[in-house]
C-alpha positions as semicolon CSV with decimal commas, in nm:
position;residue;x (nm);y (nm);z (nm)
1;M;1,661;1,505;1,228
2;N;1,368;1,596;1,009
3;L;1,481;1,356;0,753
4;L;1,507;1,098;1,002
5;I;1,140;1,162;1,118
6;V;1,026;1,117;0,736
7;I;1,211;0,781;0,692
8;I;1,100;0,633;1,032
9;T;0,741;0,727;0,950
10;F;0,757;0,576;0,599
11;L;0,888;0,258;0,746
12;I;0,620;0,257;1,024
13;M;0,342;0,304;0,763
14;E;0,399;-0,046;0,614
15;G;0,335;-0,206;0,955
16;L;0,036;0,020;1,003
17;T;-0,087;-0,056;0,648
18;W;-0,053;-0,436;0,708
19;C;-0,274;-0,391;1,018
20;I;-0,532;-0,157;0,865
21;H;-0,559;-0,361;0,564
22;K;-0,613;-0,698;0,753
23;Y;-0,834;-0,571;1,033
24;I;-1,018;-0,263;0,896
25;M;-1,013;-0,301;0,516
26;H;-1,089;-0,687;0,561
27;G;-1,301;-0,619;0,854
28;F;-1,569;-0,369;0,939
29;L;-1,494;-0,159;0,612
30;W;-1,507;-0,459;0,394
31;G;-1,787;-0,304;0,213
32;L;-1,545;-0,041;0,072
33;H;-1,280;-0,298;-0,005
34;R;-1,499;-0,566;-0,154
35;D;-1,500;-0,462;-0,518
36;H;-1,131;-0,464;-0,515
37;H;-1,139;-0,837;-0,481
38;D;-1,435;-0,932;-0,661
39;H;-1,432;-0,671;-0,936
40;S;-1,806;-0,623;-0,881
41;S;-1,758;-0,229;-0,957
42;E;-1,819;-0,100;-1,329
43;G;-1,573;0,139;-1,484
44;A;-1,230;0,269;-1,366
45;V;-1,313;0,351;-1,019
46;E;-1,400;0,129;-0,728
47;K;-1,548;0,199;-0,382
48;N;-1,210;0,078;-0,244
49;D;-1,059;0,409;-0,403
50;Y;-1,235;0,610;-0,141
51;F;-0,958;0,476;0,086
52;F;-0,755;0,725;-0,078
53;L;-0,928;0,989;0,095
54;I;-0,969;0,829;0,437
55;F;-0,588;0,823;0,442
56;A;-0,524;1,162;0,255
57;V;-0,745;1,379;0,503
58;P;-0,568;1,309;0,826
59;T;-0,241;1,336;0,645
60;I;-0,333;1,695;0,517
61;V;-0,460;1,784;0,866
62;L;-0,125;1,689;1,007
63;M;0,062;1,880;0,754
64;Y;-0,140;2,188;0,786
65;Y;-0,125;2,178;1,169
66;G;0,268;2,123;1,134
67;T;0,301;2,415;0,897
68;L;0,106;2,649;1,129
69;N;0,326;2,557;1,418
70;G;0,653;2,609;1,269
71;F;0,703;2,306;1,066
72;N;0,710;2,085;1,367
73;L;0,714;1,708;1,405
74;W;0,361;1,660;1,282
75;F;0,462;1,803;0,945
76;Y;0,760;1,564;0,892
77;V;0,522;1,293;0,996
78;A;0,268;1,393;0,730
79;V;0,544;1,413;0,456
80;G;0,659;1,069;0,554
81;I;0,294;0,937;0,512
82;S;0,258;1,135;0,196
83;F;0,568;0,952;0,064
84;Y;0,432;0,624;0,153
85;G;0,102;0,700;0,005
86;M;0,289;0,795;-0,322
87;A;0,505;0,457;-0,304
88;Y;0,163;0,263;-0,244
89;F;0,009;0,418;-0,540
90;F;0,307;0,345;-0,759
91;V;0,342;-0,006;-0,658
92;H;-0,017;-0,113;-0,604
93;D;-0,215;0,058;-0,852
94;I;0,048;0,110;-1,130
95;I;0,286;-0,190;-1,113
96;I;0,067;-0,459;-0,950
97;H;-0,278;-0,374;-1,089
98;Q;-0,170;-0,200;-1,407
99;R;-0,405;0,076;-1,377
100;I;-0,190;0,292;-1,594
101;K;-0,004;0,073;-1,832
102;F;0,343;0,110;-1,713
103;L;0,619;-0,147;-1,647
104;R;0,406;-0,418;-1,772
105;N;0,682;-0,638;-1,860
106;A;0,923;-0,562;-1,574
107;K;1,163;-0,850;-1,484
108;N;1,288;-0,700;-1,156
109;S;1,282;-0,978;-0,895
110;Y;1,132;-0,738;-0,626
111;L;0,845;-0,645;-0,859
112;L;0,786;-1,005;-0,966
113;A;0,785;-1,111;-0,592
114;I;0,552;-0,822;-0,485
115;R;0,324;-0,923;-0,785
116;R;0,302;-1,276;-0,676
117;A;0,240;-1,203;-0,309
118;H;-0,055;-0,967;-0,412
119;K;-0,196;-1,236;-0,643
120;Q;-0,192;-1,472;-0,341
121;H;-0,380;-1,216;-0,147
122;H;-0,621;-1,172;-0,426
123;K;-0,707;-1,541;-0,466
124;H;-0,910;-1,491;-0,160
125;I;-1,231;-1,327;-0,281
126;G;-1,403;-1,301;0,049
127;K;-1,275;-1,105;0,367
128;K;-1,167;-1,397;0,568
129;D;-0,867;-1,641;0,509
130;G;-0,651;-1,370;0,347
131;E;-0,271;-1,364;0,325
132;C;-0,010;-1,111;0,230
133;F;-0,172;-0,792;0,356
134;G;0,161;-0,604;0,327
135;F;0,209;-0,366;0,021
136;L;0,589;-0,283;-0,008
137;W;0,718;-0,575;0,206
138;V;0,610;-0,946;0,149
139;P;0,724;-1,267;0,290
140;M;1,065;-1,401;0,179
141;K;0,936;-1,712;0,004
142;Y;0,814;-1,487;-0,279
143;F;1,137;-1,327;-0,330
144;R;1,300;-1,685;-0,330
145;M;1,086;-1,774;-0,615
146;Y;1,253;-1,520;-0,843
147;F;1,589;-1,549;-0,687
148;K;1,645;-1,916;-0,749
149;N;1,939;-1,876;-0,996
150;D;2,063;-1,566;-0,808
151;K;2,245;-1,561;-0,468
152;L;2,033;-1,430;-0,207
């Protein structure tokens, strides 16, 4: 049952992340997210990186509370959120934005599709008129671009 809670939480996080990205990061917290689009910050750290703390603190609180209460539901929800955060970091920061030079020349169809969708997202420099707000799941049209010769 606990593994199921972790998996369900991980899956729900993609939908929550889409909403948070579209309505909060491109909404009232655009001031923190802007430099991720317009590259106005200097150095390796962006204001956008503060979102790591914004998402990590409630997760740590849930994990702590869940631990104090016999590893209850909230602990496993926090584990699912943590796994999603690790996947996000790996996909978004390492694979897509190449903040760590790793998997630069990957030819995997999924990685190519997710990079393309994210590039479409970043073609909009302002906070309005964006597209592709998801991180791990993107519209099927981006997958089709790289599966043309393969059977889908």
